[in-house]
OpenMM code with the backbone's topology and positions (N, CA, C; nanometers):
from openmm import Vec3, app, unit

residues = "MET ARG ILE TYR GLU THR LYS GLU TRP PHE PHE PHE GLY MET ILE PHE SER LEU MET VAL SER TRP VAL LEU VAL LEU GLN VAL PHE ALA ALA ASP LEU GLU LEU THR GLU ARG LYS GLN LEU LYS LEU ASP VAL SER PRO LEU ASP THR ALA THR SER ALA ASP GLY ARG TRP LEU PHE ILE LEU THR PRO GLY GLU ILE ILE VAL TYR SER ALA PHE GLU ASP LYS ILE SER LYS GLY ILE PRO ILE ASP LYS ALA PHE ASP ARG LEU THR TYR SER ALA LYS THR ASP ALA LEU ILE LEU SER SER ARG THR GLU LYS ALA ILE LYS ILE ILE GLN LEU GLU LEU ILE ASN ARG PHE ASP ASN THR GLY LEU PRO PHE LYS GLY PRO GLU ASN ALA PRO VAL THR ILE ALA VAL PHE GLY ASP TYR GLN".split()
positions = [
    Vec3(3.6927, -3.4540, -4.2417),
    Vec3(3.6837, -3.4942, -4.1030),
    Vec3(3.7131, -3.3776, -4.0102),
    Vec3(3.7987, -3.2920, -4.0501),
    Vec3(3.8381, -3.1803, -3.9651),
    Vec3(3.7196, -3.0883, -3.9373),
    Vec3(3.6341, -3.0646, -4.0366),
    Vec3(3.5168, -2.9788, -4.0195),
    Vec3(3.4205, -3.0442, -3.9217),
    Vec3(3.4010, -3.1742, -3.9311),
    Vec3(3.3103, -3.2475, -3.8434),
    Vec3(3.3556, -3.2363, -3.6983),
    Vec3(3.4859, -3.2499, -3.6735),
    Vec3(3.5378, -3.2386, -3.5378),
    Vec3(3.5191, -3.0966, -3.4840),
    Vec3(3.5345, -2.9982, -3.5649),
    Vec3(3.5182, -2.8596, -3.5224),
    Vec3(3.3731, -2.8325, -3.4853),
    Vec3(3.2800, -2.8847, -3.5657),
    Vec3(3.1384, -2.8677, -3.5340),
    Vec3(3.1041, -2.9372, -3.4029),
    Vec3(3.1581, -3.0548, -3.3799),
    Vec3(3.1308, -3.1275, -3.2548),
    Vec3(3.1788, -3.0457, -3.1351),
    Vec3(3.2991, -2.9928, -3.1454),
    Vec3(3.3531, -2.9143, -3.0345),
    Vec3(3.2740, -2.7844, -3.0152),
    Vec3(3.2298, -2.7285, -3.1260),
    Vec3(3.1499, -2.6069, -3.1167),
    Vec3(3.0184, -2.6331, -3.0419),
    Vec3(2.9458, -2.7397, -3.0807),
    Vec3(2.8201, -2.7736, -3.0137),
    Vec3(2.8431, -2.8144, -2.8688),
    Vec3(2.9508, -2.8888, -2.8454),
    Vec3(2.9840, -2.9266, -2.7083),
    Vec3(3.0109, -2.8017, -2.6243),
    Vec3(3.0827, -2.7059, -2.6794),
    Vec3(3.1112, -2.5815, -2.6090),
    Vec3(2.9848, -2.5015, -2.5807),
    Vec3(2.8937, -2.4986, -2.6779),
    Vec3(2.7667, -2.4273, -2.6579),
    Vec3(2.6846, -2.4918, -2.5467),
    Vec3(2.6710, -2.6216, -2.5503),
    Vec3(2.5925, -2.6922, -2.4484),
    Vec3(2.6577, -2.6765, -2.3117),
    Vec3(2.7883, -2.6896, -2.3052),
    Vec3(2.8601, -2.6746, -2.1793),
    Vec3(2.8429, -2.5324, -2.1240),
    Vec3(2.8519, -2.4337, -2.2100),
    Vec3(2.8345, -2.2937, -2.1672),
    Vec3(2.6941, -2.2691, -2.1134),
    Vec3(2.5939, -2.3231, -2.1796),
    Vec3(2.4566, -2.3086, -2.1321),
    Vec3(2.4372, -2.3746, -1.9959),
    Vec3(2.4924, -2.4928, -1.9788),
    Vec3(2.4793, -2.5640, -1.8510),
    Vec3(2.5469, -2.4858, -1.7390),
    Vec3(2.6652, -2.4350, -1.7622),
    Vec3(2.7374, -2.3581, -1.6611),
    Vec3(2.6613, -2.2301, -1.6278),
    Vec3(2.6077, -2.1614, -1.7293),
    Vec3(2.5341, -2.0373, -1.7033),
    Vec3(2.4066, -2.0645, -1.6246),
    Vec3(2.3371, -2.1751, -1.6523),
    Vec3(2.2171, -2.2082, -1.5753),
    Vec3(2.2516, -2.2326, -1.4287),
    Vec3(2.3590, -2.3038, -1.4052),
    Vec3(2.3995, -2.3316, -1.2680),
    Vec3(2.4359, -2.2010, -1.1969),
    Vec3(2.5112, -2.1151, -1.2628),
    Vec3(2.5511, -1.9885, -1.2005),
    Vec3(2.4314, -1.8978, -1.1760),
    Vec3(2.3407, -1.8901, -1.2707),
    Vec3(2.2233, -1.8055, -1.2551),
    Vec3(2.1368, -1.8568, -1.1404),
    Vec3(2.1169, -1.9842, -1.1322),
    Vec3(2.0356, -2.0389, -1.0240),
    Vec3(2.0994, -2.0119, -0.8884),
    Vec3(2.2303, -2.0173, -0.8796),
    Vec3(2.2967, -1.9919, -0.7532),
    Vec3(2.2920, -1.8435, -0.7167),
    Vec3(2.2999, -1.7558, -0.8134),
    Vec3(2.2966, -1.6124, -0.7861),
    Vec3(2.1576, -1.5714, -0.7368),
    Vec3(2.0517, -1.6252, -0.7969),
    Vec3(1.9171, -1.5848, -0.7637),
    Vec3(1.8523, -1.6699, -0.6555),
    Vec3(1.9184, -1.7727, -0.6096),
    Vec3(1.8628, -1.8519, -0.5009),
    Vec3(1.8693, -1.7694, -0.3737),
    Vec3(1.7529, -1.7399, -0.3156),
    Vec3(1.7479, -1.6569, -0.1957),
    Vec3(1.6473, -1.7162, -0.0984),
    Vec3(1.6589, -1.6744, 0.0231),
    Vec3(1.5674, -1.7198, 0.1265),
    Vec3(1.4760, -1.6038, 0.1642),
    Vec3(1.3598, -1.6340, 0.2149),
    Vec3(1.2633, -1.5327, 0.2540),
    Vec3(1.2297, -1.5521, 0.4003),
    Vec3(1.2457, -1.4459, 0.4762),
    Vec3(1.2155, -1.4512, 0.6189),
    Vec3(1.0858, -1.3758, 0.6449),
    Vec3(0.9938, -1.4389, 0.7167),
    Vec3(0.8637, -1.3796, 0.7435),
    Vec3(0.8497, -1.3474, 0.8915),
    Vec3(0.7935, -1.2310, 0.9192),
    Vec3(0.7654, -1.1898, 1.0562),
    Vec3(0.6249, -1.1314, 1.0590),
    Vec3(0.5386, -1.1866, 1.1428),
    Vec3(0.4035, -1.1336, 1.1544),
    Vec3(0.4077, -1.0066, 1.2362),
    Vec3(0.3613, -0.8963, 1.1772),
    Vec3(0.3667, -0.7664, 1.2448),
    Vec3(0.2436, -0.7409, 1.3296),
    Vec3(0.1281, -0.7770, 1.2786),
    Vec3(0.0042, -0.7417, 1.3470),
    Vec3(-0.1080, -0.8295, 1.2955),
    Vec3(-0.2010, -0.8634, 1.3824),
    Vec3(-0.3225, -0.9323, 1.3405),
    Vec3(-0.4402, -0.8597, 1.4035),
    Vec3(-0.5324, -0.8158, 1.3204),
    Vec3(-0.6488, -0.7419, 1.3681),
    Vec3(-0.7673, -0.8363, 1.3807),
    Vec3(-0.8392, -0.8274, 1.4890),
    Vec3(-0.9635, -0.9018, 1.5076),
    Vec3(-1.0783, -0.8087, 1.4722),
    Vec3(-1.1601, -0.8495, 1.3767),
    Vec3(-1.2724, -0.7689, 1.3317),
    Vec3(-1.4032, -0.8366, 1.3715),
    Vec3(-1.5078, -0.7574, 1.3852),
    Vec3(-1.6397, -0.8117, 1.4176),
    Vec3(-1.7092, -0.8691, 1.2947),
    Vec3(-1.6669, -0.8270, 1.1772),
    Vec3(-1.7263, -0.8726, 1.0509),
    Vec3(-1.6165, -0.9243, 0.9586),
    Vec3(-1.6562, -0.9982, 0.8572),
    Vec3(-1.5593, -1.0537, 0.7616),
    Vec3(-1.5148, -0.9468, 0.6627),
    Vec3(-1.3835, -0.9335, 0.6419),
    Vec3(-1.3363, -0.8369, 0.5416),
    Vec3(-1.3592, -0.8902, 0.4002),
    Vec3(-1.3976, -0.8003, 0.3112),
    Vec3(-1.4165, -0.8364, 0.1707),
    Vec3(-1.2925, -0.8064, 0.0876),
    Vec3(-1.2237, -0.6963, 0.1220),
    Vec3(-1.1078, -0.6532, 0.0453),
    Vec3(-1.0274, -0.5554, 0.1308),
    Vec3(-0.9018, -0.5341, 0.0944),
    Vec3(-0.8174, -0.4385, 0.1653),
    Vec3(-0.7362, -0.3570, 0.0657),
    Vec3(-0.6930, -0.2398, 0.1098),
    Vec3(-0.6036, -0.1551, 0.0308),
    Vec3(-0.5185, -0.0763, 0.1291),
    Vec3(-0.3991, -0.0386, 0.0869),
    Vec3(-0.3067, 0.0359, 0.1716),
    Vec3(-0.2722, 0.1685, 0.1045),
    Vec3(-0.2575, 0.2734, 0.1854),
    Vec3(-0.2150, 0.4016, 0.1297),
    Vec3(-0.0717, 0.3899, 0.0795),
    Vec3(-0.0319, 0.4801, -0.0073),
    Vec3(0.1002, 0.4740, -0.0697),
    Vec3(0.2131, 0.4812, 0.0322),
    Vec3(0.1925, 0.5584, 0.1388),
    Vec3(0.2974, 0.5716, 0.2401),
    Vec3(0.2892, 0.4632, 0.3483),
    Vec3(0.1890, 0.3756, 0.3400),
    Vec3(0.1753, 0.2675, 0.4367),
    Vec3(0.1168, 0.3114, 0.5696),
    Vec3(0.0731, 0.4340, 0.5767),
    Vec3(0.0214, 0.4880, 0.7028),
    Vec3(-0.1205, 0.4386, 0.7326),
    Vec3(-0.1992, 0.4132, 0.6285),
    Vec3(-0.3387, 0.3747, 0.6447),
    Vec3(-0.3658, 0.2402, 0.5792),
    Vec3(-0.4464, 0.1587, 0.6470),
    Vec3(-0.4965, 0.0340, 0.5910),
    Vec3(-0.6476, 0.0477, 0.5829),
    Vec3(-0.7036, 0.0310, 0.4638),
    Vec3(-0.8470, 0.0420, 0.4416),
    Vec3(-0.9030, -0.0987, 0.4272),
    Vec3(-1.0002, -0.1315, 0.5105),
    Vec3(-1.0582, -0.2660, 0.5135),
    Vec3(-1.2044, -0.2545, 0.4726),
    Vec3(-1.2388, -0.3155, 0.3598),
    Vec3(-1.3763, -0.3129, 0.3122),
    Vec3(-1.4548, -0.4247, 0.3791),
    Vec3(-1.5637, -0.3885, 0.4440),
    Vec3(-1.6563, -0.4848, 0.5036),
    Vec3(-1.7950, -0.4528, 0.4486),
    Vec3(-1.8916, -0.5426, 0.4627),
    Vec3(-2.0252, -0.5109, 0.4115),
    Vec3(-2.0835, -0.3870, 0.4799),
    Vec3(-2.1002, -0.2799, 0.4045),
    Vec3(-2.1609, -0.1583, 0.4550),
    Vec3(-2.0662, -0.0579, 0.5189),
    Vec3(-1.9340, -0.0865, 0.5215),
    Vec3(-1.8413, 0.0060, 0.5875),
    Vec3(-1.6974, -0.0169, 0.5403),
    Vec3(-1.6219, 0.0922, 0.5367),
    Vec3(-1.4769, 0.0843, 0.5187),
    Vec3(-1.4151, 0.1169, 0.6536),
    Vec3(-1.3412, 0.0236, 0.7085),
    Vec3(-1.2725, 0.0445, 0.8357),
    Vec3(-1.1348, 0.0995, 0.8045),
    Vec3(-1.0979, 0.2102, 0.8699),
    Vec3(-0.9678, 0.2733, 0.8465),
    Vec3(-0.8798, 0.2447, 0.9676),
    Vec3(-0.7713, 0.1720, 0.9420),
    Vec3(-0.6749, 0.1384, 1.0469),
    Vec3(-0.5525, 0.2265, 1.0305),
    Vec3(-0.5133, 0.2945, 1.1383),
    Vec3(-0.3953, 0.3803, 1.1360),
    Vec3(-0.2755, 0.3004, 1.1866),
    Vec3(-0.1785, 0.2768, 1.0998),
    Vec3(-0.0573, 0.2042, 1.1400),
    Vec3(0.0264, 0.2898, 1.2349),
    Vec3(0.0217, 0.4206, 1.2181),
    Vec3(0.0979, 0.5119, 1.3029),
    Vec3(0.0469, 0.5080, 1.4469),
    Vec3(-0.0872, 0.5110, 1.4632),
    Vec3(-0.1467, 0.5079, 1.5964),
    Vec3(-0.1736, 0.3660, 1.6453),
    Vec3(-0.1610, 0.2676, 1.5561),
    Vec3(-0.1844, 0.1265, 1.5867),
    Vec3(-0.3255, 0.1029, 1.6408),
    Vec3(-0.4235, 0.1624, 1.5721),
    Vec3(-0.5628, 0.1431, 1.6118),
    Vec3(-0.6557, 0.1737, 1.4955),
    Vec3(-0.7782, 0.1243, 1.5077),
    Vec3(-0.8811, 0.1578, 1.4097),
    Vec3(-0.9257, 0.2999, 1.4395),
    Vec3(-0.9108, 0.3881, 1.3412),
    Vec3(-0.9344, 0.5296, 1.3671),
    Vec3(-1.0684, 0.5804, 1.3160),
    Vec3(-1.1283, 0.5100, 1.2199),
    Vec3(-1.2493, 0.5642, 1.1591),
    Vec3(-1.3253, 0.4551, 1.0856),
    Vec3(-1.4535, 0.4766, 1.0712),
    Vec3(-1.5372, 0.3914, 0.9882),
    Vec3(-1.6101, 0.4777, 0.8874),
    Vec3(-1.6071, 0.4398, 0.7609),
    Vec3(-1.6741, 0.5160, 0.6550),
    Vec3(-1.7937, 0.4333, 0.6081),
    Vec3(-1.9169, 0.4803, 0.6344),
    Vec3(-2.0340, 0.4036, 0.5904),
    Vec3(-2.0497, 0.4082, 0.4378),
    Vec3(-2.0803, 0.2918, 0.3801),
    Vec3(-2.1014, 0.2803, 0.2354),
    Vec3(-2.2178, 0.1841, 0.2105),
    Vec3(-2.2598, 0.1741, 0.0874),
    Vec3(-2.3640, 0.0797, 0.0480),
    Vec3(-2.3092, -0.0636, 0.0599),
    Vec3(-2.3923, -0.1559, 0.1050),
    Vec3(-2.3490, -0.2953, 0.1244),
    Vec3(-2.3185, -0.3675, -0.0062),
    Vec3(-2.3598, -0.3119, -0.1180),
    Vec3(-2.3382, -0.3779, -0.2469),
    Vec3(-2.1924, -0.3731, -0.2920),
    Vec3(-2.1128, -0.2799, -0.2398),
    Vec3(-1.9734, -0.2679, -0.2836),
    Vec3(-1.8917, -0.3849, -0.2288),
    Vec3(-1.8179, -0.4505, -0.3201),
    Vec3(-1.7446, -0.5707, -0.2805),
    Vec3(-1.5962, -0.5699, -0.3186),
    Vec3(-1.5487, -0.4634, -0.3805),
    Vec3(-1.4065, -0.4514, -0.4160),
    Vec3(-1.3565, -0.3131, -0.3781),
    Vec3(-1.2281, -0.3065, -0.3385),
    Vec3(-1.1683, -0.1813, -0.2937),
    Vec3(-1.0276, -0.1695, -0.3512),
    Vec3(-0.9963, -0.0519, -0.4053),
    Vec3(-0.8617, -0.0218, -0.4554),
    Vec3(-0.8232, 0.1173, -0.4084),
    Vec3(-0.6924, 0.1393, -0.3975),
    Vec3(-0.6421, 0.2709, -0.3590),
    Vec3(-0.5624, 0.3280, -0.4755),
    Vec3(-0.5923, 0.4521, -0.5134),
    Vec3(-0.5179, 0.5202, -0.6181),
    Vec3(-0.4177, 0.6145, -0.5533),
    Vec3(-0.2904, 0.5823, -0.5623),
    Vec3(-0.1863, 0.6656, -0.5027),
    Vec3(-0.1718, 0.7986, -0.5762),
    Vec3(-0.1973, 0.7968, -0.7042),
    Vec3(-0.1805, 0.9186, -0.7843),
    Vec3(-0.2836, 1.0252, -0.7476),
    Vec3(-0.4087, 0.9828, -0.7261),
    Vec3(-0.5146, 1.0787, -0.6950),
    Vec3(-0.5518, 1.0788, -0.5475),
    Vec3(-0.4905, 0.9921, -0.4680),
    Vec3(-0.5187, 0.9796, -0.3249),
    Vec3(-0.6688, 0.9581, -0.3030),
    Vec3(-0.7199, 0.8520, -0.3657),
    Vec3(-0.8630, 0.8230, -0.3588),
    Vec3(-0.8859, 0.6729, -0.3424),
    Vec3(-0.9972, 0.6396, -0.2783),
    Vec3(-1.0427, 0.5013, -0.2698),
    Vec3(-1.1416, 0.4771, -0.3822),
    Vec3(-1.1299, 0.3642, -0.4479),
    Vec3(-1.2199, 0.3302, -0.5576),
    Vec3(-1.2922, 0.2018, -0.5188),
    Vec3(-1.4243, 0.2129, -0.5079),
    Vec3(-1.5092, 0.0991, -0.4731),
    Vec3(-1.5814, 0.0514, -0.5974),
    Vec3(-1.6032, -0.0791, -0.6051),
    Vec3(-1.6806, -0.1310, -0.7174),
    Vec3(-1.7777, -0.2372, -0.6671),
    Vec3(-1.8897, -0.2477, -0.7380),
    Vec3(-1.9930, -0.3447, -0.7052),
    Vec3(-2.0254, -0.4251, -0.8303),
    Vec3(-2.0100, -0.5559, -0.8221),
    Vec3(-2.0430, -0.6410, -0.9360),
    Vec3(-2.1936, -0.6535, -0.9532),
    Vec3(-2.2645, -0.6653, -0.8406),
    Vec3(-2.4089, -0.6852, -0.8492),
    Vec3(-2.4813, -0.5599, -0.8963),
    Vec3(-2.4391, -0.4432, -0.8490),
    Vec3(-2.5038, -0.3168, -0.8859),
    Vec3(-2.4425, -0.2541, -1.0107),
    Vec3(-2.3297, -0.3099, -1.0572),
    Vec3(-2.2582, -0.2561, -1.1744),
    Vec3(-2.2278, -0.1079, -1.1536),
    Vec3(-2.1661, -0.0802, -1.0382),
    Vec3(-2.1408, 0.0591, -1.0008),
    Vec3(-1.9985, 0.0760, -0.9494),
    Vec3(-1.9480, 0.1980, -0.9631),
    Vec3(-1.8172, 0.2366, -0.9104),
    Vec3(-1.8356, 0.3661, -0.8321),
    Vec3(-1.7685, 0.3744, -0.7177),
    Vec3(-1.7745, 0.4943, -0.6340),
    Vec3(-1.6326, 0.5355, -0.6018),
    Vec3(-1.6013, 0.6642, -0.6166),
    Vec3(-1.4681, 0.7168, -0.5870),
    Vec3(-1.4791, 0.8077, -0.4657),
    Vec3(-1.3986, 0.7793, -0.3637),
    Vec3(-1.3968, 0.8596, -0.2418),
    Vec3(-1.2625, 0.9304, -0.2345),
    Vec3(-1.2648, 1.0630, -0.2418),
    Vec3(-1.1428, 1.1439, -0.2340),
    Vec3(-1.0975, 1.1531, -0.0894),
    Vec3(-0.9698, 1.1306, -0.0638),
    Vec3(-0.9140, 1.1378, 0.0712),
    Vec3(-0.8308, 1.2641, 0.0860),
    Vec3(-0.8451, 1.3295, 0.1984),
    Vec3(-0.7627, 1.4464, 0.2298),
    Vec3(-0.7192, 1.4361, 0.3745),
    Vec3(-0.5914, 1.4480, 0.3982),
    Vec3(-0.5358, 1.4408, 0.5325),
    Vec3(-0.5503, 1.5757, 0.6014),
    Vec3(-0.6085, 1.5743, 0.7193),
    Vec3(-0.6264, 1.6969, 0.7979),
    Vec3(-0.5383, 1.6854, 0.9210),
    Vec3(-0.4457, 1.7790, 0.9351),
    Vec3(-0.3589, 1.7820, 1.0529),
    Vec3(-0.4160, 1.8810, 1.1535),
    Vec3(-0.4313, 1.8356, 1.2743),
    Vec3(-0.4832, 1.9218, 1.3806),
    Vec3(-0.3690, 1.9553, 1.4764),
    Vec3(-0.3591, 2.0834, 1.5115),
    Vec3(-0.2571, 2.1301, 1.6042),
    Vec3(-0.3257, 2.1857, 1.7289),
    Vec3(-0.2734, 2.1514, 1.8431),
    Vec3(-0.3240, 2.2070, 1.9677),
    Vec3(-0.2444, 2.3334, 1.9983),
    Vec3(-0.3098, 2.4481, 1.9861),
    Vec3(-0.2401, 2.5742, 2.0081),
    Vec3(-0.2888, 2.6448, 2.1351),
    Vec3(-0.3479, 2.5697, 2.2262),
    Vec3(-0.3928, 2.6307, 2.3512),
    Vec3(-0.2717, 2.6751, 2.4324),
    Vec3(-0.2805, 2.7949, 2.4870),
    Vec3(-0.1723, 2.8501, 2.5680),
    Vec3(-0.0627, 2.9172, 2.4883),
    Vec3(-0.0716, 2.9152, 2.3563),
    Vec3(0.0303, 2.9784, 2.2725),
    Vec3(-0.0117, 3.1224, 2.2412),
    Vec3(0.0851, 3.2119, 2.2206),
    Vec3(0.0486, 3.3514, 2.1904),
    Vec3(-0.0207, 3.3610, 2.0537),
    Vec3(-0.1141, 3.4545, 2.0415),
    Vec3(-0.1876, 3.4735, 1.9163),
    Vec3(-0.2303, 3.6191, 1.9024),
    Vec3(-0.2678, 3.6553, 1.7794),
    Vec3(-0.3229, 3.7871, 1.7508),
    Vec3(-0.4634, 3.7660, 1.6949),
    Vec3(-0.5532, 3.8539, 1.7266),
    Vec3(-0.6894, 3.8428, 1.6752),
    Vec3(-0.7801, 3.7703, 1.7722),
    Vec3(-0.9054, 3.7474, 1.7260),
    Vec3(-1.0022, 3.6819, 1.8144),
    Vec3(-0.9634, 3.5368, 1.8447),
    Vec3(-0.9923, 3.4935, 1.9653),
    Vec3(-0.9557, 3.3587, 2.0089),
    Vec3(-1.0342, 3.2509, 1.9338),
    Vec3(-1.1565, 3.2804, 1.8931),
    Vec3(-1.2411, 3.1818, 1.8245),
    Vec3(-1.2435, 3.2029, 1.6727),
    Vec3(-1.1373, 3.2520, 1.6157),
    Vec3(-1.1290, 3.2760, 1.4707),
    Vec3(-1.1399, 3.1422, 1.3966),
    Vec3(-1.2060, 3.1405, 1.2794),
    Vec3(-1.2220, 3.0148, 1.2055),
    Vec3(-1.0921, 2.9619, 1.1448),
    Vec3(-0.9927, 3.0492, 1.1272),
    Vec3(-0.8656, 3.0076, 1.0694),
    Vec3(-0.7526, 3.0534, 1.1601),
    Vec3(-0.6562, 2.9660, 1.1818),
    Vec3(-0.5389, 3.0006, 1.2610),
    Vec3(-0.4160, 2.9778, 1.1748),
    Vec3(-0.3294, 3.0770, 1.1681),
    Vec3(-0.2026, 3.0631, 1.0956),
    Vec3(-0.0934, 3.0449, 1.1987),
    Vec3(-0.0277, 2.9312, 1.1919),
    Vec3(0.0817, 2.9021, 1.2868),
    Vec3(0.2145, 2.9295, 1.2181),
    Vec3(0.2996, 3.0047, 1.2822),
    Vec3(0.4331, 3.0361, 1.2291),
    Vec3(0.5347, 2.9694, 1.3185),
    Vec3(0.6157, 2.8833, 1.2589),
    Vec3(0.7224, 2.8158, 1.3321),
    Vec3(0.8514, 2.8937, 1.3065),
    Vec3(0.8644, 3.0100, 1.3670),
    Vec3(0.9772, 3.0989, 1.3418),
    Vec3(1.1078, 3.0510, 1.4025),
    Vec3(1.1020, 2.9791, 1.5131),
    Vec3(1.2255, 2.9351, 1.5797),
    Vec3(1.2579, 2.7898, 1.5482),
    Vec3(1.1919, 2.7356, 1.4478),
    Vec3(1.2138, 2.5951, 1.4103),
    Vec3(1.3491, 2.5794, 1.3428),
    Vec3(1.4301, 2.4895, 1.3924),
    Vec3(1.5631, 2.4672, 1.3341),
    Vec3(1.5844, 2.3237, 1.2994),
] * unit.nanometer
topology = app.Topology()
chain = topology.addChain("A")
for resn in residues:
    res = topology.addResidue(resn, chain)
    for name in ("N", "CA", "C"):
        topology.addAtom(name, app.Element.getBySymbol(name[0]), res)
């Protein structure tokens, strides 16, 4: 009889421990989610797909025949990239900094390499060499 009582207490302890752990785990992971709408864009055409750059600076919106580029930094649509209307899916590769388009109907994939170009206004600043030189080297010597 003593062995039977020990087994009963053992199983009771196991079941009780499991019940307590479930209650504690549910309470620890119970969380609330707060939503805030940041922006809503009105487009002239229906979007097919979207992708975001790794840094969140650019939103790429695939529409029939065009990729609309929205700049979150400037809070405006900054560019349109014309593409074939057959493309219906869009992905962004953070590793290669490229847009990948795919078409189910045409059975095709297109990769568009992205490169960020920074433009500096250097009018009125001192320079050496011809004013219309194709390359300008800017030195920020007093930058602290």
